[in-house]
C-alpha positions, 0 to 999 in steps of 0.5 A: 804879830809883833815880836822881839827876840834876843840873840847872841853877838855875831861870831868873830871871823876865823883867824888867818892860818900861817902860810909859808908863801905869805911868810916869805913874801913879807920878808922879801917885801920888807927887804925891798922896802928897807933897801929902797928906803936906804938909798932914798933916805941917803939921797933925801937926807943929804939934799934936804939937810943941805937946803934947810941948812943953807936956807936957815943960814941966809934967811936974814938976807931974805934969799934964804926963804926961797931956799927953805921953801925948796927944802920943805917942798923937796922933803914933801916929795920924798915923803910922798914916795915914802907913803907910796913905798909904805903902802905898797911894800909894808901894807901900811895905810898912809893917807896924805894930810891936806896941805895948808892953803894960803888965805884968799887974796894973799899976795905972792910972797904970802903964798910963797912962805905958806909951806913954811907955816904948814906943820906937815912940811916939817914933819916930812923933813923930820921923817926923812931924818928919822927913817934914814937913821932907823933903816940904818939899823933895821936893814942890816938886821933883816939882811943878817937874819935872812942870810943866816936863815939860808945857813940851815942849808947853805952852811952844811953844803959849803962845808961838805964841798970845802972838805972835799976840795981843800986839803985836810990841813986847810979845813979848820971849822968850829969843831976844830976850834972847839977841840973836838976829836978829828973824826967828829969835827965835820959832823959837829960843824954841820950840826952847829951850822944847822942849829944856827940856821934854824935859829935864824929861820925861826926868828926871822919872821918875828924880827921882820914883823917887829921891824915892819911895825917900827917903820909903819909906826914912824911913818904913821906918826909923822906922815899921816897922823895929821890926816886923822886929826883933820878928818876928825875935825871935818866930821865934827864940823859936818856933824854940827852943821847936820845937827843944826839942820836936823834940829831946825827941820825937827822944830819946823815939823813940830811947829807944823804938827802942833798947828795943824793938829792940837792947836786947831782942835783946841781952837775948835774945842774953845768955840764949841765950849762957848757955843755950849755955854750959850745953849745951856739955858735954852736947849740943854740937850743940844748943849750936851751934844756939843759937850760930847763932841768937845770931849771927843775933840779933846781926846783926839788932841790928847792922842796927838800930844802923846804922839808928838811927845814920843818924838821929843823924849820917849819916856819908855826909852829912858825908863826901860831901855832900847829893847822895850822902846823898840818893842813898843814901836813894833806894837803900835806899828800899822804894819806887822813888825819884828824886832831883833835886838842883841843884848848890848849896852849903848850910850844914851845918845846912840839909843835915842838916835836908833829909836828915832831912826826906827820910829821914822822908818816904821812910819814911812813904811806904813805910809808909802811902802805898801809892805806886808811886814817890816823887820828891825835888827839892832847890833853892835859891831866893834865900836859902832851901833848898827840898825837895819829896817827892812820891808818887803814893799814896792821899793823906789824910796828916795831921799828928798829935801825936807822929807822924812829920810832926809831928816833921818840922814841929818840926825844920824850925821849929827851923831857922826854916823852914816845913813844909807837907803837901799830901795830897788823898785819892786824889792823892798826898802832897807834903811841902815844907820851906823852910829859910832858909840864914841860920837 
């Protein structure tokens, strides 16, 4: 029985609980990052600035070009270390953008100056300056708050020790400065120190989190933002190529289906009509039999055309939405199919892509899987739409060039999505497509 069910969106994962160990580790890692960045920043700032200044001052006599190249390559090395530090100590994702390559056949001089024409080289140099200036502010702040947090214990202990060790006249704490009675001065000193330490202790986590976010944001903006741009461009180029290939494959398949199906039937119907016309006067009964056969052929042709039209522009998808379209696919599937479609809104091009994935997968399952049933699940996860088609057949499916699965992979790639097939022998086949809704 073919059914469709509506279910609520999946539950969000539980929020991670606060942990003192994780809190202390975050503070320690940031202090380590800030200290190392301060040392490397001072070194990188002095070296890179010297090389760039010297190169810029002597570029008119050409000797400045190699010096400038040396400066940007040195900046590149410090930026590489910065990415590693940010990834390991701050947990930042800082991939390295692909460097600009010299054109094929370029001479030695052209290859030498190529780093100077790479925008990332100058972003690396800018990061060295900006991160050094930022760490000059963030490291003292973080260190002050971390040390201040220890005052909640260290302050009272040191005050008690000094009160016992030093002569009474030499002990002038905050209580004495505030003019408190002598018998209350020690207690007031301890209370104030505990209060100050408590303030630092309660705020050091928030401060470190903010300072870490500032360093991660700066590093991401200057060291890795071009990587995301490059990846988007690469995905766009791949999706366009996949789209052209999928369109070409679909057109060839449509042409083959039209030639092998409706076109052949229409040619036969034309010949049969001509035959019936010649028999109409001499043998009306035979002519009537030929006409009945021709009508059957035209009916089959109409069925073929309807089937092909569903692969071009399914009207039910446009008129009634994805859920109704998938229900119809399940209803006409030769295999018993269930559809689970969560009530979410998807862009039209994503719905069309999911429809084709389900349609082709159900057809493949009916032809090749030997399955008893098929289950289709559609959901939206974040900014992506996910569709899974699982059967209980013999498995062993592979994507072959020119096959239906390869065509689906190309269609999904044209939408900047991912397409995977999991088909262990004897354990059924799972087809999964994930399509970004912003593609």
